[in-house]
C-alpha positions in Angstrom: 101.8 119.0 77.7 104.8 117.4 79.4 103.4 118.2 82.8 99.7 118.2 82.0 99.3 114.6 81.1 101.0 113.2 84.2 98.9 115.6 86.3 95.7 114.4 84.7 96.7 110.7 85.1 97.6 111.5 88.8 94.3 113.2 89.3 92.5 110.2 87.9 94.4 107.9 90.3 93.8 110.2 93.2 90.1 110.3 92.6 90.0 106.5 92.5 92.1 106.4 95.6 89.7 108.7 97.4 86.7 106.5 96.5 88.6 103.5 97.7 89.6 105.2 100.9 86.0 106.2 101.6 84.8 102.6 100.9 87.4 101.2 103.2 86.5 103.7 106.0 82.8 102.6 105.7 83.9 99.0 105.7 84.6 99.3 109.4 80.9 99.1 110.0 80.5 95.8 108.1 80.5 92.5 110.1 83.6 91.5 108.2 85.4 94.4 106.6 87.4 92.1 104.3 84.1 91.1 102.6 83.9 94.7 101.4 87.4 94.4 100.2 86.7 91.3 98.2 83.6 92.7 96.7 85.4 95.9 95.7 88.2 93.8 94.2 85.6 91.9 92.1 84.2 95.2 90.8 87.8 96.3 90.0 88.5 93.1 88.0 85.3 93.4 86.1 86.0 97.1 85.2 89.7 96.3 84.3 88.6 93.4 82.1 86.1 95.7 80.3 88.9 98.2 79.7 91.4 95.7 78.2 90.1 96.0 74.6 90.6 99.7 74.7 94.4 99.1 75.0 94.6 96.3 72.4 94.5 92.6 72.3 95.2 90.7 75.5 97.5 87.7 75.2 97.4 86.3 78.8 99.2 83.1 78.0 102.2 84.9 76.6 102.1 87.4 79.4 102.1 84.7 82.0 105.0 82.8 80.3 107.1 85.9 79.9 106.2 88.0 83.0 104.9 85.6 85.6 107.1 87.0 88.4 105.9 90.5 87.7 102.3 89.3 87.6 102.7 87.6 90.9 104.5 90.7 92.3 101.6 92.9 91.1 99.0 90.7 92.7 100.9 90.5 96.0 101.4 94.3 95.8 97.6 94.9 95.3 96.8 92.6 98.1 99.2 94.3 100.5 97.8 97.7 99.4 94.2 96.6 100.0 95.1 95.1 103.3 97.1 98.1 104.4 94.4 100.5 103.4 91.7 98.5 105.2 93.7 98.3 108.4 94.7 101.9 108.2 91.3 103.4 107.4 89.2 101.2 109.6 91.5 101.4 112.7 93.1 104.9 112.4 91.0 107.0 110.0 91.2 108.5 106.5 93.4 111.4 107.7 96.2 108.9 108.2 96.5 108.6 104.4 99.2 111.2 104.7 101.5 108.5 106.1 100.7 106.1 103.3 101.2 108.8 100.7 104.6 109.8 102.0 105.8 106.2 102.4 104.6 105.5 98.9 106.6 108.4 97.6 109.7 107.1 99.3 109.3 103.4 98.4 108.1 104.0 94.8 110.6 106.7 93.9 113.7 105.3 95.7 113.2 101.6 95.7 111.1 101.0 92.5 112.2 103.9 90.4 115.8 104.5 91.3 117.0 101.0 92.5 114.9 98.5 90.5 114.4 100.4 87.2 117.5 102.7 87.4 115.5 105.9 86.7 117.6 109.0 87.2 116.7 111.5 89.9 117.7 115.1 89.8 117.9 117.7 92.7 114.2 118.5 92.5 113.3 114.8 92.9 115.5 114.5 95.9 114.1 117.7 97.4 110.6 116.2 97.0 111.7 113.0 98.8 113.2 115.0 101.6 110.1 117.2 101.9 108.1 113.9 102.1 110.1 113.0 105.2 109.3 116.3 106.8 105.6 115.7 106.0 105.8 112.6 108.3 107.4 114.6 111.0 104.8 117.4 110.8 101.9 114.8 110.7 103.3 113.0 113.7 103.6 116.3 115.6 100.0 117.1 114.7 98.8 113.8 116.2 100.3 114.6 119.6 
């Protein structure tokens, strides 16, 4: 169970990411691909708002008072993710997701996990990060 739940959550996120990648790739054909991005974000907000009651009562005023910087950081982070995905998929292709995935591993594990939240990393975690770097090298070699 210790491994199964994170795997299921990761699979859920990966499925969503695949759908988003496909939508962004198809957005290249739109007259303004960012209109597809905005429309997708609206659908996301509607679905997220519908999900809020499942996790309990929302107290947005308290949230904004106490966590305004993290709310802003999250919004900026989502925007940069959407922008990066759009540019990556419409100009380079979905196969370039490898680069995003690896860079996400490095930035999330090392910067967010280890530096910001002081999460401990063991040898297996470090080996995974090192293998992520090798993934970038192998992908780059494959592109030549």
